[in-house]
MARNU-556814 format. One record per residue: x, y, z of N, C-alpha, C, CB in turn. Coordinates in steps of 0.1 Angstrom, whole numbers, padded with zeros to 4 digits. Atoms other than C-alpha are relative to their C-alpha. Glycine has a CB too. Layout:
N
> X / Y / Z / X / Y / Z / X / Y / Z / X / Y / Z $
...
This chain:
186
> -0015 / 0006 / 0006 / -0800 / 0011 / -0225 / -0001 / -0011 / -0009 / 0009 / -0007 / 0011 $
> -0005 / 0004 / 0014 / -0788 / -0004 / -0257 / 0005 / -0018 / 0009 / 0017 / 0014 / -0010 $
> -0006 / 0013 / -0001 / -0788 / -0045 / -0256 / 0014 / 0002 / -0006 / -0009 / -0013 / -0007 $
> -0013 / 0004 / 0005 / -0759 / -0044 / -0277 / 0011 / 0000 / 0018 / 0004 / 0015 / -0014 $
> -0009 / -0004 / -0010 / -0742 / -0030 / -0241 / 0010 / -0020 / 0009 / -0014 / 0011 / 0013 $
> -0001 / 0013 / -0009 / -0751 / -0063 / -0224 / 0002 / -0010 / -0010 / -0013 / -0004 / 0010 $
> -0006 / 0008 / 0001 / -0745 / -0084 / -0250 / 0016 / -0005 / -0006 / -0008 / -0002 / -0003 $
> -0017 / 0001 / -0009 / -0706 / -0084 / -0246 / 0002 / -0012 / 0005 / 0003 / 0011 / 0014 $
> -0003 / 0008 / -0018 / -0705 / -0094 / -0209 / -0002 / -0016 / -0004 / -0014 / 0005 / 0015 $
> 0008 / 0016 / 0005 / -0734 / -0125 / -0222 / 0009 / -0007 / -0009 / -0017 / 0002 / -0011 $
> -0008 / 0006 / 0009 / -0709 / -0137 / -0250 / 0005 / -0006 / 0000 / 0005 / 0002 / -0004 $
> -0012 / 0007 / -0003 / -0682 / -0142 / -0233 / -0002 / -0004 / 0014 / 0013 / 0009 / -0002 $
> 0006 / 0013 / -0013 / -0698 / -0157 / -0206 / -0006 / -0013 / -0001 / -0010 / 0003 / 0008 $
> 0005 / 0015 / 0005 / -0714 / -0184 / -0227 / 0005 / -0004 / -0006 / -0010 / -0003 / -0007 $
> -0008 / 0008 / 0003 / -0687 / -0190 / -0247 / 0011 / -0009 / 0012 / 0005 / 0008 / -0010 $
> -0011 / 0004 / -0013 / -0668 / -0197 / -0215 / -0010 / -0017 / 0004 / -0001 / 0017 / 0019 $
> 0011 / 0016 / -0010 / -0699 / -0223 / -0201 / -0003 / -0008 / -0015 / -0024 / 0008 / 0009 $
> 0000 / 0011 / 0006 / -0697 / -0240 / -0238 / 0015 / -0006 / 0002 / -0005 / 0002 / -0013 $
> -0013 / 0013 / -0006 / -0663 / -0250 / -0229 / -0001 / -0008 / 0011 / 0013 / 0005 / 0004 $
> -0003 / 0010 / -0010 / -0670 / -0261 / -0197 / -0005 / -0011 / 0000 / -0002 / 0003 / 0010 $
> 0006 / 0008 / -0004 / -0694 / -0284 / -0205 / 0009 / -0008 / -0008 / -0014 / 0001 / 0000 $
> -0006 / 0007 / 0014 / -0666 / -0306 / -0227 / -0008 / -0012 / -0006 / 0015 / -0005 / 0002 $
> 0009 / 0006 / 0011 / -0677 / -0332 / -0250 / 0010 / -0017 / 0003 / 0002 / 0009 / -0020 $
> -0006 / 0018 / -0005 / -0659 / -0364 / -0227 / -0015 / 0000 / 0010 / 0020 / -0003 / 0012 $
> 0007 / 0005 / -0009 / -0689 / -0360 / -0208 / -0009 / -0008 / -0012 / -0007 / 0012 / 0011 $
> 0005 / 0006 / 0011 / -0706 / -0376 / -0237 / 0012 / -0010 / -0001 / -0004 / 0011 / -0013 $
> -0013 / 0014 / 0000 / -0675 / -0405 / -0235 / -0006 / -0008 / 0009 / 0018 / 0004 / 0006 $
> 0003 / 0006 / -0010 / -0685 / -0404 / -0200 / -0009 / -0011 / 0003 / -0002 / 0006 / 0005 $
> 0012 / -0001 / -0002 / -0718 / -0409 / -0204 / -0005 / -0013 / -0008 / -0005 / 0014 / -0004 $
> 0009 / 0008 / 0011 / -0724 / -0436 / -0231 / 0004 / 0010 / -0011 / -0020 / -0003 / 0003 $
> 0005 / -0008 / 0012 / -0725 / -0412 / -0261 / -0014 / 0008 / 0004 / -0003 / -0010 / -0013 $
> 0013 / -0003 / -0003 / -0763 / -0406 / -0248 / 0004 / 0013 / 0008 / -0010 / -0013 / 0008 $
> 0000 / -0014 / -0003 / -0765 / -0367 / -0241 / -0008 / 0009 / -0012 / 0016 / 0004 / 0001 $
> 0010 / -0004 / 0009 / -0784 / -0339 / -0252 / 0005 / 0017 / -0001 / -0018 / -0003 / 0007 $
> -0004 / -0011 / 0003 / -0782 / -0303 / -0266 / -0014 / 0014 / 0005 / 0003 / -0003 / -0017 $
> 0007 / -0010 / -0009 / -0800 / -0272 / -0251 / 0008 / 0013 / -0003 / 0000 / -0005 / 0015 $
> -0010 / -0015 / -0002 / -0797 / -0233 / -0253 / -0008 / 0007 / 0008 / 0003 / 0010 / -0013 $
> 0002 / -0007 / -0012 / -0805 / -0208 / -0234 / -0003 / 0018 / -0004 / 0014 / -0004 / 0008 $
> 0002 / -0012 / 0005 / -0819 / -0170 / -0240 / 0002 / 0008 / 0010 / -0011 / 0002 / -0006 $
> -0005 / -0005 / -0011 / -0798 / -0152 / -0215 / -0008 / 0014 / 0003 / 0014 / 0002 / -0002 $
> 0005 / -0010 / -0004 / -0816 / -0118 / -0218 / -0015 / 0001 / -0001 / 0005 / 0008 / -0006 $
> 0013 / 0008 / -0004 / -0847 / -0136 / -0219 / -0004 / -0001 / 0018 / 0002 / -0016 / -0006 $
> 0000 / 0001 / -0009 / -0835 / -0148 / -0189 / -0001 / 0007 / 0010 / 0005 / -0003 / 0000 $
> -0006 / -0015 / -0007 / -0823 / -0118 / -0173 / -0015 / 0007 / 0000 / 0015 / 0011 / -0011 $
> 0003 / -0010 / -0004 / -0855 / -0098 / -0180 / -0013 / -0009 / 0012 / -0004 / 0010 / -0012 $
> 0010 / 0015 / -0008 / -0878 / -0126 / -0169 / 0001 / -0007 / 0017 / 0003 / -0014 / -0010 $
> -0005 / 0003 / -0013 / -0862 / -0134 / -0137 / -0003 / 0009 / 0009 / 0012 / -0002 / -0001 $
> 0002 / -0008 / -0016 / -0871 / -0116 / -0104 / 0014 / 0007 / 0003 / -0003 / -0015 / 0015 $
> -0009 / -0007 / 0000 / -0836 / -0105 / -0099 / 0003 / 0004 / -0010 / 0007 / -0003 / 0004 $
> -0005 / -0012 / 0014 / -0832 / -0093 / -0134 / -0013 / 0010 / 0003 / -0001 / -0008 / -0020 $
> 0016 / -0014 / 0004 / -0869 / -0073 / -0133 / 0006 / 0008 / 0013 / -0025 / -0006 / 0002 $
> -0008 / -0014 / -0011 / -0851 / -0054 / -0096 / 0009 / 0002 / -0010 / 0008 / -0003 / 0018 $
> -0012 / -0013 / 0006 / -0822 / -0044 / -0116 / -0006 / 0008 / -0012 / 0017 / -0008 / -0007 $
> 0006 / -0011 / 0007 / -0839 / -0035 / -0141 / -0010 / 0013 / -0004 / -0001 / -0004 / -0006 $
> 0008 / -0013 / -0008 / -0865 / -0010 / -0127 / 0009 / 0005 / 0010 / -0016 / -0004 / 0010 $
> -0007 / -0011 / -0007 / -0838 / -0001 / -0103 / 0006 / 0011 / -0009 / 0011 / -0006 / 0009 $
> -0005 / -0007 / 0008 / -0817 / 0009 / -0132 / -0016 / 0014 / -0010 / 0010 / -0014 / -0009 $
> 0007 / -0010 / 0008 / -0850 / 0027 / -0148 / -0004 / 0010 / 0009 / -0013 / -0006 / -0008 $
> 0000 / -0007 / -0010 / -0856 / 0044 / -0116 / 0009 / 0011 / 0002 / 0000 / -0007 / 0008 $
> -0015 / -0007 / -0003 / -0820 / 0056 / -0115 / -0002 / 0013 / -0013 / 0017 / -0014 / -0004 $
> -0001 / -0006 / 0009 / -0830 / 0066 / -0150 / -0009 / 0011 / -0004 / 0001 / -0008 / -0008 $
> 0015 / -0011 / -0001 / -0862 / 0084 / -0146 / 0005 / 0013 / 0013 / -0019 / -0014 / 0010 $
> -0006 / -0007 / -0006 / -0844 / 0107 / -0118 / 0007 / 0005 / -0004 / 0003 / -0002 / 0007 $
> -0005 / -0012 / 0012 / -0817 / 0119 / -0141 / -0005 / 0003 / -0009 / 0009 / 0000 / -0005 $
> 0007 / -0007 / 0009 / -0840 / 0121 / -0169 / -0003 / 0018 / 0004 / -0014 / -0010 / 0000 $
> 0008 / -0011 / -0006 / -0860 / 0147 / -0145 / 0010 / 0012 / 0001 / -0006 / -0005 / 0016 $
> -0009 / -0010 / -0001 / -0829 / 0168 / -0133 / 0004 / 0001 / -0016 / 0012 / -0003 / 0011 $
> -0002 / -0001 / 0009 / -0817 / 0169 / -0172 / -0015 / 0010 / -0005 / 0004 / -0012 / -0005 $
> 0013 / -0006 / 0001 / -0855 / 0181 / -0182 / -0001 / 0018 / 0007 / -0009 / -0011 / 0008 $
> 0001 / -0020 / -0013 / -0850 / 0213 / -0149 / 0011 / 0006 / -0011 / 0011 / 0000 / 0026 $
> -0012 / -0001 / 0007 / -0816 / 0216 / -0161 / -0003 / 0005 / -0019 / 0008 / -0018 / 0002 $
> 0003 / -0001 / 0011 / -0823 / 0220 / -0202 / -0014 / 0015 / 0000 / -0005 / -0016 / -0004 $
> 0016 / -0009 / -0002 / -0860 / 0241 / -0190 / 0004 / 0013 / -0001 / -0009 / -0002 / 0016 $
> -0010 / -0009 / -0008 / -0832 / 0264 / -0172 / 0004 / 0008 / -0005 / 0009 / -0003 / 0005 $
> -0011 / -0005 / 0005 / -0810 / 0265 / -0193 / -0007 / 0011 / -0020 / 0013 / -0018 / 0000 $
> 0007 / -0003 / 0007 / -0835 / 0276 / -0221 / -0008 / 0015 / 0001 / -0006 / -0011 / -0001 $
> -0001 / -0012 / -0002 / -0844 / 0306 / -0200 / 0003 / 0013 / -0001 / 0000 / 0000 / 0002 $
> -0011 / -0005 / 0006 / -0813 / 0315 / -0200 / 0003 / 0013 / -0014 / 0005 / -0012 / -0002 $
> -0006 / -0001 / 0011 / -0807 / 0314 / -0234 / -0012 / 0013 / -0004 / 0001 / -0015 / -0009 $
> 0008 / -0006 / 0008 / -0841 / 0334 / -0240 / 0005 / 0012 / 0003 / -0015 / -0002 / 0001 $
> 0003 / -0009 / -0008 / -0837 / 0360 / -0219 / 0017 / 0009 / -0005 / -0004 / -0009 / 0018 $
> -0008 / -0003 / 0013 / -0804 / 0365 / -0233 / 0000 / 0010 / -0010 / -0002 / -0009 / -0007 $
> 0002 / -0003 / 0018 / -0816 / 0368 / -0268 / -0012 / 0014 / 0002 / -0010 / -0020 / -0011 $
> 0008 / -0009 / -0001 / -0838 / 0392 / -0259 / 0004 / 0013 / 0005 / -0007 / -0003 / 0006 $
> -0010 / -0017 / -0008 / -0813 / 0422 / -0237 / 0013 / -0005 / -0008 / 0003 / 0001 / 0025 $
> -0008 / -0005 / 0006 / -0788 / 0414 / -0262 / 0006 / 0014 / -0004 / -0002 / -0004 / -0007 $
> -0004 / -0013 / 0008 / -0793 / 0446 / -0281 / 0001 / 0016 / 0014 / -0017 / 0002 / -0017 $
> -0002 / -0014 / -0011 / -0792 / 0469 / -0246 / 0012 / -0004 / 0007 / -0013 / 0004 / 0013 $
> -0011 / 0007 / -0008 / -0758 / 0447 / -0232 / 0012 / 0010 / -0009 / 0000 / -0020 / -0003 $
> -0007 / -0002 / 0007 / -0728 / 0466 / -0236 / 0013 / -0013 / -0003 / 0004 / 0011 / 0006 $
> -0010 / 0012 / 0007 / -0700 / 0445 / -0255 / 0009 / -0007 / 0012 / 0012 / 0008 / -0012 $
> -0004 / 0007 / -0009 / -0686 / 0431 / -0228 / -0010 / -0006 / 0014 / 0010 / 0009 / 0002 $
> 0010 / 0010 / -0007 / -0716 / 0424 / -0207 / -0003 / -0014 / -0007 / -0015 / 0009 / 0001 $
> 0007 / 0011 / 0013 / -0730 / 0404 / -0238 / 0015 / -0009 / 0002 / -0003 / 0008 / -0022 $
> -0006 / 0011 / -0004 / -0695 / 0387 / -0234 / -0002 / -0010 / 0008 / 0008 / 0001 / 0001 $
> -0001 / 0006 / -0016 / -0697 / 0376 / -0200 / -0008 / -0008 / -0003 / -0004 / 0009 / 0013 $
> 0014 / 0004 / 0002 / -0735 / 0366 / -0206 / 0004 / -0016 / -0005 / -0010 / 0012 / -0012 $
> -0001 / 0008 / 0010 / -0725 / 0347 / -0240 / 0007 / -0015 / 0006 / 0008 / 0009 / -0012 $
> -0016 / 0010 / -0006 / -0691 / 0329 / -0221 / -0009 / -0006 / 0010 / 0019 / 0011 / 0009 $
> 0008 / 0002 / -0008 / -0718 / 0324 / -0190 / -0010 / -0013 / -0002 / -0005 / 0012 / 0002 $
> 0007 / 0017 / 0002 / -0742 / 0303 / -0209 / 0005 / -0007 / -0007 / -0012 / -0002 / -0006 $
> -0001 / 0012 / 0009 / -0724 / 0281 / -0228 / 0015 / -0004 / 0010 / 0002 / 0004 / -0020 $
> -0003 / 0008 / -0010 / -0700 / 0272 / -0198 / -0013 / -0010 / 0007 / 0007 / 0010 / 0009 $
> 0010 / 0015 / -0005 / -0737 / 0258 / -0182 / -0004 / -0007 / -0015 / -0019 / 0006 / 0010 $
> 0002 / 0015 / 0009 / -0742 / 0239 / -0219 / 0004 / -0004 / -0004 / -0005 / -0003 / -0008 $
> -0004 / 0015 / 0001 / -0714 / 0223 / -0213 / 0001 / -0008 / 0007 / 0008 / -0003 / -0003 $
> 0000 / 0006 / -0014 / -0717 / 0218 / -0179 / -0012 / -0012 / 0000 / -0003 / 0013 / 0012 $
> 0017 / 0013 / 0007 / -0753 / 0200 / -0192 / 0003 / -0011 / -0007 / -0010 / 0007 / -0013 $
> -0001 / 0014 / 0006 / -0737 / 0179 / -0217 / 0010 / -0004 / 0008 / 0003 / -0001 / -0014 $
> -0006 / 0004 / -0006 / -0713 / 0168 / -0195 / -0005 / -0008 / 0010 / 0005 / 0007 / 0001 $
> 0005 / 0005 / -0007 / -0736 / 0160 / -0169 / -0013 / -0015 / -0008 / -0005 / 0013 / 0009 $
> 0010 / 0013 / 0011 / -0759 / 0139 / -0194 / 0011 / -0014 / -0005 / -0007 / 0011 / -0022 $
> -0014 / 0012 / 0003 / -0723 / 0118 / -0208 / -0006 / -0005 / 0016 / 0023 / 0008 / -0002 $
> -0003 / 0010 / -0006 / -0721 / 0110 / -0173 / -0008 / -0003 / 0008 / 0010 / 0001 / 0005 $
> 0007 / 0003 / -0004 / -0750 / 0105 / -0165 / -0005 / -0018 / -0004 / -0006 / 0010 / -0001 $
> 0001 / 0010 / 0008 / -0752 / 0080 / -0194 / 0011 / -0009 / 0005 / 0001 / 0004 / -0016 $
> -0007 / 0008 / 0003 / -0721 / 0064 / -0191 / 0002 / -0004 / 0021 / 0015 / 0006 / -0012 $
> 0004 / 0006 / -0012 / -0733 / 0057 / -0146 / -0012 / -0011 / 0003 / -0003 / 0010 / 0007 $
> 0010 / 0007 / -0001 / -0759 / 0044 / -0158 / -0003 / -0015 / -0010 / -0010 / 0010 / -0001 $
> -0007 / 0011 / 0007 / -0746 / 0015 / -0185 / 0008 / -0003 / 0015 / 0011 / 0004 / -0015 $
> -0009 / -0001 / -0013 / -0717 / 0011 / -0154 / -0012 / -0012 / 0009 / 0002 / 0020 / 0009 $
> 0015 / 0012 / -0009 / -0751 / 0002 / -0135 / -0010 / -0009 / -0005 / -0012 / 0010 / 0008 $
> 0009 / 0013 / 0018 / -0771 / -0021 / -0162 / 0010 / -0011 / 0005 / 0005 / 0006 / -0028 $
> -0012 / 0008 / 0005 / -0736 / -0039 / -0164 / 0005 / -0007 / 0012 / 0013 / 0010 / -0008 $
> -0002 / 0007 / -0010 / -0726 / -0044 / -0129 / -0009 / -0008 / 0008 / 0003 / 0007 / 0005 $
> 0008 / 0010 / -0011 / -0760 / -0058 / -0117 / -0004 / -0010 / -0010 / -0014 / 0006 / 0009 $
> 0002 / 0012 / 0008 / -0767 / -0079 / -0149 / 0014 / -0006 / -0001 / -0005 / 0003 / -0016 $
> -0013 / 0009 / -0007 / -0730 / -0093 / -0147 / 0000 / -0009 / 0009 / 0009 / 0007 / 0005 $
> 0005 / 0009 / -0012 / -0738 / -0109 / -0113 / -0009 / -0008 / -0003 / -0005 / 0007 / 0012 $
> 0013 / 0007 / 0002 / -0770 / -0122 / -0123 / 0007 / -0006 / -0015 / -0015 / 0012 / -0001 $
> -0006 / 0010 / 0008 / -0752 / -0137 / -0157 / 0009 / -0010 / 0008 / 0007 / 0008 / -0011 $
> -0008 / 0013 / -0005 / -0725 / -0152 / -0138 / -0006 / -0011 / 0011 / 0014 / 0005 / 0006 $
> 0012 / 0006 / -0011 / -0752 / -0168 / -0110 / -0006 / -0007 / -0009 / -0012 / 0012 / 0008 $
> 0003 / 0010 / 0008 / -0773 / -0184 / -0143 / 0012 / -0005 / -0005 / -0009 / 0004 / -0010 $
> -0013 / 0006 / 0002 / -0738 / -0192 / -0158 / -0001 / -0012 / 0007 / 0011 / 0009 / 0005 $
> -0003 / 0013 / -0016 / -0733 / -0216 / -0123 / -0014 / -0004 / -0007 / 0001 / 0007 / 0025 $
> 0007 / 0010 / 0001 / -0763 / -0230 / -0130 / -0009 / -0005 / -0010 / -0005 / 0001 / 0009 $
> 0003 / 0008 / 0014 / -0767 / -0237 / -0165 / 0013 / -0012 / 0000 / 0002 / 0013 / -0018 $
> -0004 / 0008 / 0009 / -0739 / -0257 / -0165 / 0003 / -0015 / 0015 / 0015 / 0007 / -0010 $
> 0004 / 0017 / -0011 / -0748 / -0275 / -0129 / -0014 / -0008 / -0012 / -0011 / 0006 / 0026 $
> 0012 / 0003 / 0002 / -0781 / -0281 / -0145 / 0007 / -0007 / -0016 / -0013 / 0014 / 0002 $
> -0008 / 0006 / 0012 / -0761 / -0295 / -0182 / 0006 / -0010 / 0017 / 0014 / 0013 / -0013 $
> -0008 / 0008 / 0003 / -0738 / -0316 / -0162 / -0015 / -0009 / 0008 / 0018 / 0001 / 0005 $
> 0010 / 0007 / -0009 / -0774 / -0331 / -0137 / -0010 / -0003 / -0012 / -0006 / 0010 / 0015 $
> 0013 / 0006 / 0011 / -0795 / -0333 / -0170 / 0007 / -0004 / -0009 / -0013 / 0011 / -0006 $
> -0008 / 0004 / 0011 / -0771 / -0352 / -0196 / -0002 / 0013 / -0010 / -0005 / -0014 / -0005 $
> 0000 / -0009 / 0015 / -0766 / -0319 / -0220 / 0020 / -0003 / -0004 / -0007 / 0024 / 0004 $
> -0017 / -0006 / 0007 / -0731 / -0318 / -0241 / -0004 / 0012 / 0003 / 0007 / -0001 / -0019 $
> -0005 / -0022 / 0000 / -0740 / -0281 / -0245 / -0012 / 0002 / 0001 / 0009 / 0011 / -0017 $
> 0009 / -0007 / -0002 / -0760 / -0257 / -0237 / 0001 / 0015 / -0008 / -0001 / 0000 / 0013 $
> 0001 / -0009 / 0001 / -0759 / -0226 / -0257 / -0004 / 0010 / -0002 / 0003 / -0001 / -0001 $
> 0009 / -0013 / -0001 / -0768 / -0189 / -0257 / -0007 / -0002 / -0014 / 0009 / 0017 / 0003 $
> 0005 / -0004 / 0009 / -0790 / -0182 / -0282 / 0000 / 0011 / -0013 / -0005 / -0001 / 0005 $
> -0005 / -0014 / 0008 / -0783 / -0149 / -0297 / 0011 / 0000 / -0005 / 0000 / 0012 / 0007 $
> -0025 / -0001 / 0002 / -0738 / -0150 / -0293 / -0001 / -0013 / -0007 / 0017 / -0002 / 0021 $
> -0003 / 0014 / 0006 / -0742 / -0185 / -0308 / 0001 / -0002 / -0011 / -0009 / -0009 / 0003 $
> 0003 / 0001 / 0021 / -0749 / -0181 / -0346 / -0009 / -0011 / 0000 / 0016 / -0006 / -0013 $
> 0013 / 0009 / -0001 / -0777 / -0207 / -0341 / -0011 / 0010 / -0012 / -0007 / -0001 / 0021 $
> 0011 / -0008 / 0002 / -0802 / -0196 / -0369 / -0013 / -0004 / 0001 / 0000 / 0004 / -0010 $
> 0011 / 0007 / 0000 / -0830 / -0221 / -0365 / 0000 / -0004 / 0015 / -0001 / -0011 / -0011 $
> -0006 / 0010 / -0018 / -0831 / -0240 / -0325 / -0020 / -0005 / 0001 / 0009 / 0020 / 0023 $
> 0019 / 0006 / 0000 / -0869 / -0263 / -0324 / 0005 / 0005 / 0015 / -0007 / -0023 / -0006 $
> 0002 / -0007 / -0013 / -0884 / -0247 / -0289 / 0004 / -0014 / 0007 / -0018 / 0008 / 0003 $
> 0002 / 0008 / -0011 / -0882 / -0280 / -0273 / 0013 / -0002 / 0006 / -0006 / -0013 / -0004 $
> -0013 / -0002 / -0006 / -0849 / -0274 / -0263 / 0005 / 0013 / 0001 / 0009 / -0007 / -0008 $
> 0002 / -0017 / -0012 / -0856 / -0239 / -0249 / 0005 / -0006 / 0012 / -0019 / 0007 / 0005 $
> 0000 / 0004 / -0009 / -0842 / -0247 / -0219 / -0003 / 0012 / 0012 / 0012 / -0007 / -0001 $
> 0002 / -0010 / -0010 / -0850 / -0207 / -0205 / -0004 / 0003 / 0010 / -0004 / 0006 / -0002 $
> 0014 / -0005 / -0011 / -0882 / -0206 / -0186 / 0002 / -0018 / 0013 / -0024 / 0001 / -0014 $
> -0007 / 0009 / -0011 / -0863 / -0239 / -0165 / 0007 / 0012 / 0006 / 0010 / -0014 / -0005 $
> -0012 / -0016 / -0003 / -0832 / -0215 / -0162 / -0005 / 0007 / 0011 / 0002 / 0014 / -0014 $
> 0004 / -0013 / -0008 / -0853 / -0186 / -0149 / -0009 / -0009 / 0015 / -0012 / 0012 / -0012 $
> -0002 / 0007 / -0011 / -0871 / -0211 / -0128 / 0006 / -0003 / 0009 / 0000 / -0006 / -0001 $
> -0013 / 0009 / -0010 / -0842 / -0230 / -0109 / 0002 / 0018 / 0008 / 0021 / -0010 / -0014 $
> -0008 / -0010 / -0006 / -0829 / -0192 / -0105 / -0011 / 0005 / 0015 / 0003 / 0013 / -0013 $
> 0015 / -0010 / -0015 / -0860 / -0177 / -0083 / 0000 / -0005 / 0004 / -0015 / 0004 / 0003 $
> 0003 / 0005 / -0016 / -0860 / -0204 / -0065 / 0012 / 0001 / 0007 / -0006 / -0016 / 0002 $
> -0012 / 0002 / -0008 / -0823 / -0202 / -0056 / -0001 / 0013 / 0006 / 0014 / -0003 / -0009 $
> 0000 / -0014 / -0010 / -0825 / -0167 / -0049 / -0005 / -0001 / 0008 / -0005 / 0013 / -0003 $
> 0007 / -0003 / -0004 / -0854 / -0169 / -0031 / 0010 / -0013 / 0013 / -0015 / 0000 / -0008 $
> -0007 / 0005 / -0009 / -0836 / -0196 / -0012 / 0005 / 0009 / 0010 / 0009 / -0006 / -0005 $
> -0009 / -0013 / -0007 / -0812 / -0168 / -0005 / -0003 / 0012 / 0009 / 0006 / 0007 / -0009 $
> 0012 / -0010 / -0003 / -0832 / -0143 / 0005 / -0008 / -0003 / 0012 / -0011 / 0000 / -0013 $
> 0004 / 0003 / -0013 / -0847 / -0165 / 0030 / 0008 / -0004 / 0009 / -0009 / -0008 / 0001 $
> -0010 / 0005 / -0008 / -0817 / -0176 / 0048 / 0006 / 0018 / 0003 / 0010 / -0014 / -0009 $
> -0006 / -0013 / -0008 / -0804 / -0137 / 0055 / -0009 / 0003 / 0009 / 0002 / 0013 / -0010 $
C-alpha cells in the first residue's frame, strides 16, 4: 500500500490538530510553553492497534494476490491452448474463443482493480480510526504538558527537528495503554 494514500488524511487531521492547540494557551500559562512533533506514520506502524491493522491488510492482500495468481495462471493456460489450436479452428470458433479469452482477461483486470480499491479503502478505514484516536490523545497530551504546538513531522514542512522534541514514543506508549484499557473493559 502506498504511503501517499495515508499522507493526505494524516495531513488534514494534524493541520486541524495544530489549529486546535491555540496560541492562547501560551498567554494563559504565562508564555512558557513547549513545542514538539510526532511522526504519525511511525506511531501507527509501531502501536499495537496500527500493527494489527497493517497485518490485517497484509493478510487480505496476500489472499487476493493468491486468487489473482491462480486466475492469471489459468488464463495463461487458456491462451496457450488457444494459440496451439488456432490453426485447426474454423473462423467462427476462433472468433468465439478469442472473444471468450478477452472477456476473461478483462474480468481479471477488473478483479485486480477492485481488489486494489478494496484494500486501499480498508487501509484508510483502519488507519483513519487510529489517526483520529492518536489526534485526540496528542491534543490531550499537549494541553496537560504545556505544549503550544505539536506538529506532524512528515507533513508540516519541518526540515529539521531536534530529537528531544519528538513525542512519538510517548504518544505510542500512551495510545497502547489507552487501547489496553479499552480492550480489558470489553
